[in-house]
Each structure stands twice: as structure tokens, then as C-alpha cells.
N, C-alpha and C positions, 0 to 999 in steps of 0.2 A: 397550279403545279400538279393537279390531279392527273394520274396516268392510268386510267382504268383500261383493261383489267390489270390489276397488280400481278407481279410474278415473284415477289420476294417480300418477306417480312422478318423483322428483327424485334423481339420482345425484350424489354429492358425493365429491370427493377434495381434496387440498391446493390445487392451483393451477388445476384444471379444464383441464389441457392433455394429460393422458395417460389415466388410467383412467376418469374420469367421462365424458369425451366418447365414449370407446369404448363404455362402458355405455349411454349414450344411443342411439348408433347401432345397437349390437347388439340392444338390447331393442326398439327401433322395428322392426328387421328381423324379429325373432322374432314380434312381434305382427302384423306385416303378413302374414308367411307363415302364421300360424295364423288369419288373418282376424279378429283381435280388435282391430285398431288403431283402428277407428271410434270417435271421440269420446274417445279416451284421450289424456291430456296427458303427454308425456315430455320431460324437460329434464335439464340437468346444471349444476353450479355448483362453485365452489371455496370452501374455508373462508377463503382469503385472496384478496385482489384484485390480486395482483402482475401477472397476465396479462390483466386485463380488456380485452376488445375484440380480443384476439389469436385467431388460429386455433389449433386443437390442435397439439401437437407433431407434426412431420413424420413421426416414426416411428409414431405412433398413426394418422395418416392413411394411411400406407403399409400397415400391417398390416390395417386395416379394408378398404382397397382390394383387397388380395390375397384377401379373403374376400367381395368383391362389395358392400361397404358404403361409401358416400361420406359422410365426416364433415367434409370440407374446408370446408364453408360454415358450420359451427358457429362460434360466437364465445364466448370464455371470459367468465364473469361470476362475481361473488361471491355466496355465499349471503346472502339478504336476509330480514328479518323477515316480509315478506308471503308468503314461500315456506312458512312453517309453517301458514298458513291456506289457501293455494292448493292444496297437494298433500296427497294421502292418505298417501303414503309419502315419507320422506326417508331415503335409504340411503347410509351411509358405506362406503367401500371398505376401511378398516382401523379398528382401535380408536382411533387418534389422531383420525381424522375423526369417528367417532361421539362421542367426548368433546367435540370442538369444536362439533359440531352441538348437543349437549345444553347446552353452556355458553352458547350464543347463543339458546336457545329462549325466545321471549317468553311472557308470561303468557297470551295469547289463542291459543296454538298448538293446533291440532287434528290435525296430522299425526302419524302413527305413525313413530317414528324407530328406527333400529337398523343393525346390520351387514348389508350386502347379502347375503352368503352365509348369515348367520344367519336372516334372514327368508325368503330364497328357497329355501334348501336345508335349513334346520334344523341347520346345522353352523357352529361357530365357526371359520370359515376367513377369513383376511384375504387380500385381493388385494394382493400386494406392488407397491410403486411401481417401475415399470421405468425411471424417468427417467435414473438413473445407470448403467443396464445396457446390454445389447446388444440386437440385433434379436431374439434368442432370448427375452429377457425380455419383450419386447413381445408376442411370439407366445404365451408362457405366460400373460400377463395376458389376452390375447384369449380363449384357451381357457377360462380360469377364469370370465371374465365371460360367455362364451357359455353355459356350463353353468348358471351362476346365473340368467341371463336366461331360459333354458328352464324352470327351476324356478319363477321368479317369475311367468311367464306363466300358470301354473295358478291364481294368486290373482286374476286379472283376468277 
């Protein structure tokens, strides 16, 4: 099902307030820096809809800002059936997200789905949810997402 080069990516975590908005912003920044962003669709979503319409967590906004990336205008949304047709890649931040993505997959899906670090780096590495953690946990998530985004950019 691999469709290299990819032209679109959707990053998914539980609530679309911490990791996936960071991934959307970081990957967009990497693609812009590498001058690959033209015509690429990049978005994020959550497996649940608890935070639909809200801005990302203030700590995600802060860590991104410290690295020169503005994610403050993003708004949370829930993964939708049409995403499986619209995107080439749907990437979960951890195994639970990947399982939720697979469980919702409609019959007409065309997107390749999987673990973000698995597809981007070829490693079964989960990006831990920093929500109940400290600023250091958000910084760690940022670094992990940055490394995975740089790896993923090679597939675009």
C-alpha cells in the first residue's frame, strides 16, 4: 500500500491537544525548512472529541514557541472517516492511538496507518503523552517529534 512520495500526513493522539498539534507544527516547519512544503497537506486530530474546537495545551504552545514554531492558531478536532481517504498517512503517537485508528478505519480507506516513529524512523518507539507531566516532559516530546519529523520528511 506504500505510495512514495507521500503528499499528506495526519498526526493523531488521544485528545489532539499535546502531541499531535506539536507534530503538525514541527513537521510543517521541517518541510518548510527543507523547501518541500509546497502542495503538502499536514493536519492533526484526536481519537476522541473531548477538546474539539479548543486550542492546543498551553504547554505544547509554549514548547513549540521556544523553538520558533507557532501552533497557537490550531484547533483540536476528532479523527473522521473522510481522513482515511484524504490523507496518504495517518500516524499515531503511541500504540493505543494506532489501535484506535485501526478500529475506526472504514472499508474505503486508502491511507497507510501506523506508529509515527515506526514509519518515520523504522523504530517501534512511542511518544509518551506529556499531559500529566512537567515542562521537561513536553520538551522531551518535542525532541522526539522533531527527530521523527526529520525522518518522515525523507518520505515526501
